[in-house]
C-alpha distance (Angstrom), angle and dihedral (degrees) to the residues before:
residue distance angle dihedral
X1 . . .
X2 3.81 . .
X3 3.77 114.4 .
X4 3.81 118.7 -124.2
X5 3.79 118.1 -109.1
X6 3.80 113.9 -97.4
X7 3.91 109.8 -95.7
X8 3.86 116.4 -162.2
X9 3.79 114.9 -130.1
X10 3.78 125.6 -162.4
X11 3.78 96.6 -140.1
X12 3.75 131.9 156.4
X13 3.73 89.6 -102.6
X14 3.79 91.2 54.6
X15 3.89 91.6 50.7
X16 3.90 91.2 48.1
X17 3.72 90.5 49.7
X18 3.86 93.6 47.2
X19 3.80 92.1 49.9
X20 3.88 93.9 41.1
X21 3.76 93.5 -117.1
X22 3.72 132.0 139.6
X23 3.81 121.5 -118.0
X24 3.82 120.6 -163.1
X25 3.73 97.6 -176.8
X26 3.88 144.9 -6.8
X27 3.84 89.1 53.8
X28 3.79 93.0 139.6
X29 3.88 95.3 59.3
X30 3.91 108.9 117.7
X31 3.76 116.3 -152.3
X32 3.80 115.7 -135.4
X33 3.82 96.1 -156.0
X34 3.83 141.9 -5.2
X35 3.69 124.0 -131.8
X36 3.77 141.6 166.6
X37 3.81 91.6 -161.7
X38 3.87 116.1 85.0
X39 3.80 89.2 -157.7
X40 3.88 90.9 62.5
X41 3.85 94.5 48.0
X42 3.82 112.9 128.2
X43 3.74 133.6 -179.3
X44 3.79 105.1 -67.9
X45 3.82 98.2 19.5
X46 3.76 128.6 139.9
X47 3.72 108.7 -132.3
X48 3.90 117.2 -154.8
X49 3.79 113.4 -162.1
X50 3.87 101.3 -141.7
X51 3.76 116.8 -175.1
X52 3.87 109.0 -133.8
X53 3.73 136.6 -176.5
X54 3.82 94.3 -94.9
X55 3.82 104.4 22.5
X56 3.75 138.0 21.6
X57 3.77 117.2 -135.0
X58 3.72 91.0 -149.7
X59 3.90 87.6 72.9
X60 3.88 88.5 61.3
X61 3.83 99.6 51.1
X62 3.80 92.6 104.7
X63 3.85 90.2 50.8
X64 3.74 92.4 50.0
X65 3.81 92.4 51.4
X66 3.75 93.2 48.8
X67 3.80 87.9 50.4
X68 3.68 92.8 59.5
X69 3.85 107.3 -88.0
X70 3.86 111.1 158.6
X71 3.74 92.6 -170.4
X72 3.92 135.1 37.8
X73 3.81 132.0 -172.9
X74 3.73 107.2 -164.6
X75 3.84 140.5 151.1
X76 3.79 124.1 -78.1
X77 3.74 110.8 -86.1
X78 3.82 98.3 26.1
X79 3.83 112.3 133.7
X80 3.81 112.1 -126.2
X81 3.83 121.0 -165.6
X82 3.80 112.1 -113.0
X83 3.78 114.3 -114.2
X84 3.79 133.9 160.2
X85 3.78 111.6 -104.4
X86 3.80 93.7 19.0
X87 3.87 117.2 128.1
X88 3.91 117.6 -161.6
X89 3.78 126.1 -161.9
X90 3.86 115.5 -166.8
X91 3.80 115.1 -159.9
X92 3.71 139.2 174.0
X93 3.76 95.4 -124.7
X94 3.82 119.8 17.2
X95 3.83 95.7 -163.6
X96 3.86 90.5 54.3
X97 3.72 89.7 47.5
X98 3.85 91.9 48.4
X99 3.79 92.4 52.6
X100 3.82 91.6 44.8
X101 3.72 92.2 52.6
X102 3.76 90.0 46.6
X103 3.78 92.7 51.1
X104 3.84 91.0 50.1
X105 3.86 92.6 48.5
X106 3.76 92.4 48.4
X107 3.76 91.1 56.2
X108 3.79 90.1 59.0
X109 3.84 87.0 72.3
X110 3.89 127.2 76.1
X111 3.80 97.2 -170.7
X112 3.84 131.5 116.5
X113 3.70 106.2 -73.9
X114 3.84 112.0 -171.1
X115 3.79 124.4 -167.7
X116 3.79 116.5 -151.7
X117 3.86 113.2 -162.3
X118 3.75 141.0 158.3
X119 3.81 143.9 105.2
X120 3.75 97.2 -81.4
X121 3.86 137.7 5.1
X122 3.75 94.6 38.3
X123 3.83 97.8 123.8
X124 3.81 92.6 44.1
X125 3.70 92.7 48.8
X126 3.87 93.9 46.2
X127 3.82 89.5 50.6
X128 3.90 90.4 47.6
X129 3.84 92.6 46.4
X130 3.72 95.6 46.6
X131 3.85 91.2 50.4
X132 3.91 92.3 48.1
X133 3.77 91.9 50.0
X134 3.77 90.6 57.4
X135 3.71 86.5 68.6
X136 3.85 84.4 78.1
X137 3.87 105.5 17.8
X138 3.74 123.1 45.5
X139 3.79 94.6 -157.9
X140 3.84 114.4 54.2
X141 3.77 119.7 162.3
X142 3.84 116.5 -147.4
X143 3.69 139.5 175.6
X144 3.76 112.2 -90.1
X145 3.80 112.5 -127.3
X146 3.81 112.1 -37.1
X147 3.80 98.1 -35.9
X148 3.79 91.4 143.8
X149 3.73 105.1 131.7
X150 3.85 140.5 78.8
X151 3.83 92.9 -59.8
X152 3.76 99.9 31.2
X153 3.78 100.0 50.4
X154 3.79 95.4 56.0
X155 3.86 87.7 42.9
X156 3.83 88.1 61.1
X157 3.89 96.4 41.4
X158 3.83 89.7 52.8
X159 3.80 89.5 56.7
X160 3.81 91.2 65.0
X161 3.82 112.9 119.0
X162 3.77 133.3 -179.6
X163 3.71 91.2 -100.6
X164 3.81 93.1 64.1
X165 3.73 116.9 104.4
X166 3.87 100.8 -175.5
X167 3.79 136.8 -1.0
X168 3.83 132.4 -150.1
X169 3.82 111.7 -156.2
X170 3.82 121.9 -166.1
X171 3.73 112.2 -141.5
X172 3.80 123.0 -162.7
X173 3.85 129.8 178.4
X174 3.73 132.4 -162.6
X175 3.81 102.3 170.7
X176 3.73 143.4 33.3
X177 3.85 112.6 -78.3
X178 3.84 97.2 19.2
X179 3.82 94.8 107.1
X180 3.78 92.6 53.1
X181 3.82 88.3 54.3
X182 3.72 93.7 46.1
X183 3.73 94.0 48.8
X184 3.75 92.1 51.5
X185 3.79 90.1 49.2
X186 3.94 97.4 44.9
X187 3.89 95.8 36.2
X188 3.80 89.8 -162.3
X189 3.83 120.5 -156.4
X190 3.86 88.6 -153.9
X191 3.77 136.3 20.8
X192 3.82 142.1 -174.3
X193 3.74 136.9 -169.7
X194 3.64 116.2 -147.6
X195 3.87 103.3 -167.3
X196 3.82 142.0 -33.2
X197 3.83 125.2 -130.7
X198 3.76 142.6 121.1
X199 3.83 111.6 -37.4
X200 3.83 134.5 151.0
X201 3.81 90.2 -8.6
X202 3.76 91.2 166.1
X203 3.85 86.5 79.4
X204 3.83 102.4 8.4
X205 3.89 90.0 58.9
X206 3.78 102.0 -156.8
X207 3.81 144.7 -4.2
X208 3.88 95.6 -91.2
X209 3.74 87.3 53.9
X210 3.74 91.2 49.7
X211 3.84 89.6 50.9
X212 3.70 92.8 48.6
X213 3.83 92.9 51.2
X214 3.82 96.6 41.6
X215 3.82 87.9 46.9
X216 3.82 89.0 67.8
X217 3.72 88.0 74.0
X218 3.80 88.3 67.7
X219 3.77 101.5 35.1
X220 3.78 92.8 49.8
X221 3.78 93.7 54.3
X222 3.83 92.9 42.6
X223 3.81 91.2 50.4
X224 3.86 87.5 56.7
X225 3.82 92.7 48.5
X226 3.82 95.4 -105.2
X227 3.74 135.6 142.4
X228 3.82 115.6 -79.9
X229 3.84 124.2 -173.3
X230 3.75 113.6 -159.2
X231 3.93 126.6 -164.2
X232 3.86 109.2 -136.1
X233 3.74 88.1 -169.8
X234 3.82 95.4 67.0
X235 3.85 112.3 77.4
X236 3.91 89.8 -152.4
X237 3.85 94.7 50.4
X238 3.77 99.9 36.1
X239 3.80 97.7 77.5
X240 3.72 89.3 64.5
X241 3.87 87.2 75.0
X242 3.68 90.7 72.9
X243 3.92 102.3 29.3
X244 3.79 97.4 53.3
X245 3.77 111.1 81.0
X246 3.71 103.6 168.2
X247 3.76 132.0 63.0
X248 3.86 132.4 29.5
X249 3.76 105.6 -50.5
X250 3.87 119.2 -160.0
X251 3.80 120.2 174.5
X252 3.83 125.8 -161.2
X253 3.84 133.0 -168.4
X254 3.78 143.7 169.4
X255 3.83 90.2 -150.8
X256 3.75 117.7 118.6
X257 3.74 97.5 -126.7
X258 3.73 112.0 33.5
X259 3.71 121.7 177.9
X260 3.72 112.0 -79.9
X261 3.85 109.8 -98.8
X262 3.73 140.5 134.5
X263 3.94 84.6 -138.7
X264 3.87 93.7 60.8
X265 3.83 124.1 95.0
X266 3.81 112.2 -157.4
X267 3.77 125.7 -163.0
X268 3.67 123.6 -163.7
X269 3.86 121.0 -162.2
X270 3.72 121.7 -140.3
X271 3.79 118.9 -119.9
X272 3.72 92.2 -99.5
X273 3.77 90.0 45.2
X274 3.81 93.3 -125.2
X275 3.79 100.8 108.9
X276 3.80 133.8 48.9
X277 3.77 123.7 -153.3
X278 3.81 117.9 -159.8
X279 3.80 133.7 -149.6
X280 3.78 130.5 175.8
X281 3.80 131.9 26.5
X282 3.90 89.1 70.2
X283 3.88 91.2 -62.4
X284 3.77 101.3 104.1
X285 3.67 114.8 157.5
X286 3.82 97.5 6.6
X287 3.78 109.7 144.2
X288 3.78 119.2 -166.7
X289 3.75 130.7 -177.2
X290 3.76 112.8 -125.4
X291 3.84 110.6 -111.2
X292 3.89 86.6 -162.7
X293 3.81 123.8 40.0
X294 3.78 124.8 -130.7
X295 3.72 134.5 67.0
X296 3.74 91.0 -102.1
X297 3.70 88.7 57.8
X298 3.87 91.4 48.7
X299 3.78 85.9 56.4
X300 3.74 91.1 51.1
X301 3.75 91.3 50.4
X302 3.77 90.9 49.8
X303 3.78 91.4 52.9
X304 3.77 90.9 52.6
X305 3.84 91.7 46.4
X306 3.89 90.5 49.0
X307 3.82 90.0 55.3
X308 3.83 90.8 45.8
X309 3.79 91.6 49.2
X310 3.74 90.8 49.4
X311 3.75 91.0 54.7
X312 3.80 90.1 53.0
X313 3.86 103.2 -102.2
X314 3.78 113.5 159.7
X315 3.77 127.8 -132.2
X316 3.78 92.0 -101.3
X317 3.85 91.2 49.6
X318 3.76 92.8 50.9
X319 3.73 92.7 50.9
X320 3.69 94.8 44.2
X321 3.88 90.8 50.5
X322 3.75 95.8 45.8
X323 3.79 91.5 52.7
X324 3.84 86.4 67.7
X325 3.81 94.4 53.3
X326 3.82 117.6 125.8
X327 3.83 119.4 -173.1
X328 3.84 120.9 -117.4
X329 3.81 115.1 -106.1
X330 3.83 112.5 -95.3
X331 3.77 97.5 6.2
X332 3.78 114.8 111.3
X333 3.73 84.4 -37.8
X334 3.86 114.9 163.6
X335 3.74 112.1 -148.2
X336 3.70 120.0 -163.8
X337 3.77 116.4 -147.5
X338 3.94 130.8 -179.0
X339 3.72 111.0 -80.7
X340 2.89 85.9 56.2
X341 3.92 94.0 -86.7
X342 3.74 129.1 165.7
X343 3.74 120.7 -152.2
X344 3.84 123.5 -170.7
X345 3.86 104.1 -148.6
X346 3.85 107.3 -165.9
X347 3.75 108.8 150.2
X348 3.84 109.1 133.8
X349 3.84 96.7 78.6
X350 3.71 135.6 18.8
X351 3.75 133.3 175.0
X352 3.85 132.5 136.4
X353 3.85 97.1 -79.3
X354 3.82 94.8 46.0
X355 3.91 91.8 46.4
X356 3.84 90.9 52.8
X357 3.77 91.4 47.3
X358 3.81 88.2 50.5
X359 3.79 92.3 52.2
X360 3.86 91.1 49.7
X361 3.80 90.2 51.4
X362 3.91 89.3 49.0
X363 3.87 87.1 53.0
X364 3.83 90.5 47.4
X365 3.75 95.1 52.1
X366 3.81 92.9 50.1
X367 3.75 99.6 45.4
X368 3.71 112.9 131.4
X369 3.69 94.0 14.9
X370 3.81 130.8 114.0
X371 3.85 92.0 -149.9
X372 3.71 123.0 108.4
X373 3.81 128.1 -99.1
X374 3.76 122.5 -135.3
X375 3.94 123.8 -162.1
X376 3.78 109.3 -168.0
X377 3.79 105.8 -173.9
X378 3.71 131.2 -176.4
X379 3.88 126.6 -169.0
X380 3.76 122.1 -63.4
X381 3.88 101.0 -132.2
X382 3.83 132.2 -151.3
X383 3.73 98.1 27.4
X384 3.77 96.5 132.7
X385 3.75 128.2 -140.0
X386 3.71 95.1 -24.0
X387 3.89 95.0 56.2
X388 3.70 92.9 117.5
X389 3.67 94.7 55.7
X390 3.79 91.3 48.7
X391 3.79 91.5 52.1
X392 3.96 92.5 48.4
X393 3.85 90.7 49.6
X394 3.81 90.3 65.6
X395 3.97 88.3 66.0
X396 3.84 99.4 78.2
X397 3.89 93.5 55.5
X398 3.94 91.0 49.6
X399 3.79 86.7 51.7
X400 3.86 95.4 46.6
X401 3.80 92.7 46.9
X402 3.79 90.8 47.3
X403 3.72 94.7 -135.6
X404 3.76 105.0 -168.9
X405 3.89 100.3 -147.6
X406 3.84 126.9 31.0
X407 3.86 115.8 -177.6
X408 3.76 114.5 -177.9
X409 3.87 132.0 -165.2
X410 3.78 129.6 -172.5
X411 3.78 135.2 45.7
X412 3.78 93.9 -91.9
X413 3.69 91.5 56.1
X414 3.72 90.9 66.7
X415 3.79 87.0 78.7
X416 3.82 88.9 60.0
X417 3.71 91.0 46.1
X418 3.84 91.0 53.3
X419 3.81 91.4 46.7
X420 3.75 94.9 50.6
X421 3.79 88.4 51.0
X422 3.80 91.9 52.5
X423 3.95 86.4 51.3
X424 3.77 89.1 53.4
X425 3.76 92.1 -118.8
X426 3.85 105.1 -158.3
X427 3.80 100.8 -158.2
X428 3.75 131.3 80.7
X429 3.77 108.1 -64.8
X430 3.83 124.4 -177.4
X431 3.79 140.7 154.9
X432 3.87 122.6 -147.0
X433 3.71 134.9 -158.9
X434 3.83 96.6 -153.2
X435 3.85 140.1 34.8
X436 3.83 86.9 -126.2
X437 3.84 92.4 58.1
X438 3.74 94.0 47.0
X439 3.79 92.3 48.0
X440 3.79 90.7 50.0
X441 3.86 90.2 50.9
X442 3.90 87.8 55.4
X443 3.80 92.6 46.8
X444 3.87 92.3 50.2
X445 3.72 99.2 38.4
X446 3.83 104.7 38.5
X447 3.70 132.1 78.3
X448 3.82 134.6 -156.2
X449 3.81 110.3 -75.0
X450 3.79 96.9 29.7
X451 3.89 115.1 132.5
X452 3.88 121.0 -128.7
X453 3.72 141.2 -161.1
X454 3.80 118.1 -163.0
X455 3.79 109.5 -175.6
X456 3.88 137.6 153.5
X457 3.76 140.2 130.5
X458 3.84 114.4 -74.7
X459 3.80 91.7 -105.4
X460 3.94 89.1 60.7
X461 3.92 92.7 63.1
X462 3.71 92.7 -143.5
X463 3.94 89.7 168.4
X464 3.90 85.3 80.6
X465 3.81 86.7 69.7
X466 3.74 89.1 50.0
X467 3.87 95.3 48.5
X468 3.82 93.0 51.6
X469 3.94 93.7 43.4
X470 3.92 91.1 45.4
X471 3.83 91.2 52.3
X472 3.83 91.3 49.9
X473 3.77 94.2 46.2
X474 3.80 92.6 51.5
X475 3.78 92.7 45.2
X476 3.85 90.9 47.9
X477 3.83 89.3 53.0
X478 3.75 94.5 45.1
X479 3.85 92.4 50.7
X480 3.79 90.6 46.9
X481 3.73 92.8 54.3
X482 3.83 94.0 44.3
X483 3.83 86.0 53.3
X484 3.74 90.5 51.7
X485 3.84 92.3 47.3
X486 3.90 90.7 51.7
X487 3.78 90.2 48.9
X488 3.79 91.6 51.1
X489 3.70 92.4 48.1
X490 3.82 90.1 51.3
X491 3.82 92.0 53.7
X492 3.65 92.8 47.1
X493 3.82 93.3 50.4
């Protein structure tokens, strides 16, 4: 008789063993889900009471139990309602317990586990890669949104189930040492770095430090004989091509003359930057339509394809998977409004490289058109003591591209305002104290057919500008058509 394949089970006994705790009864209870949010507790959930910056999950233990949790991990001393079939784990630090449990659970799975890291483009690359992998595997787990930190990574790992055939984990860092901890937890079998640039410099100090810390995502995997995809187009990432000696190394580039190697994937953009033709890594001649416009998104796509190629996916599988891709909300997302009007909504991350990429995309969308371009920029946050310089350095590109309208929001953007004035910027240039005022300026100054970029760090909530402008554009279109209908009716009568 053939023995059935081992199926990991997230039982109370497994939790106790992972946390080095004793369990006298209820060991056979299997948890259906794991959550740190009492509002998401369902019958059979394991609730982990994480202490956050604004709220302490230990204050919501009773709520979780009443909602149907069959397991609770909480701090020592927290009172938990007594209920038949409820197992309680008291620990010193719930976040540590959470991550320890996630690490133990991850090691129950021997599937491709890909880490996507970098200063910018992580979420887009993660979404592209997870879609592509579905060309071979039906069940691919991926990080939801940008849950890429100390709480988000274990959240994703604890969603692993026996049906999953691969997993794509987004990994973000904001302090020295974080990447090392994340790599130990995720234990990836493959990794890719998207790009290196200024990020979280309040704790990461400077770009060389960022490059070193992000680079651990590559060196850790290479050391463990895994697959590493290396961008030859990023000067901070390129050196890993020669320094990493172990693992399966695959390079990728958009440059026209890459170094000759059977382990290099080259992508060539079409003249209109809407198609990508590949050569190398067994993908010679594969031509793909870019699901997201912009050279930076072509680079993100190439990074995802490099990983897929390294995992052995064929041309047909890559094409099939990519056809299922759906872009993430608010990330290089092009919204089409009546007019026709194109709006680039990109308000979940902002740093110098991504702002420049956004401005290039704005230029690309408006080529050959006589309509105006509008750059609506909110502060780039967490850039450390040199944040003013980073904001000022955006000015030359705005002048060079001859963007007609620059509307700014946030105290840090005053530095860009000042720099543009010094450069005798000739277009419309204004700074606003509120989202409402900025949106109103768009409404009053723009016309149907104009092209827009709305961008800023997550904390600047630039989506508020989009919501107001979207409502106005739809209302304007509706009223215009109602007026036309009345005019037609009048002529007919």
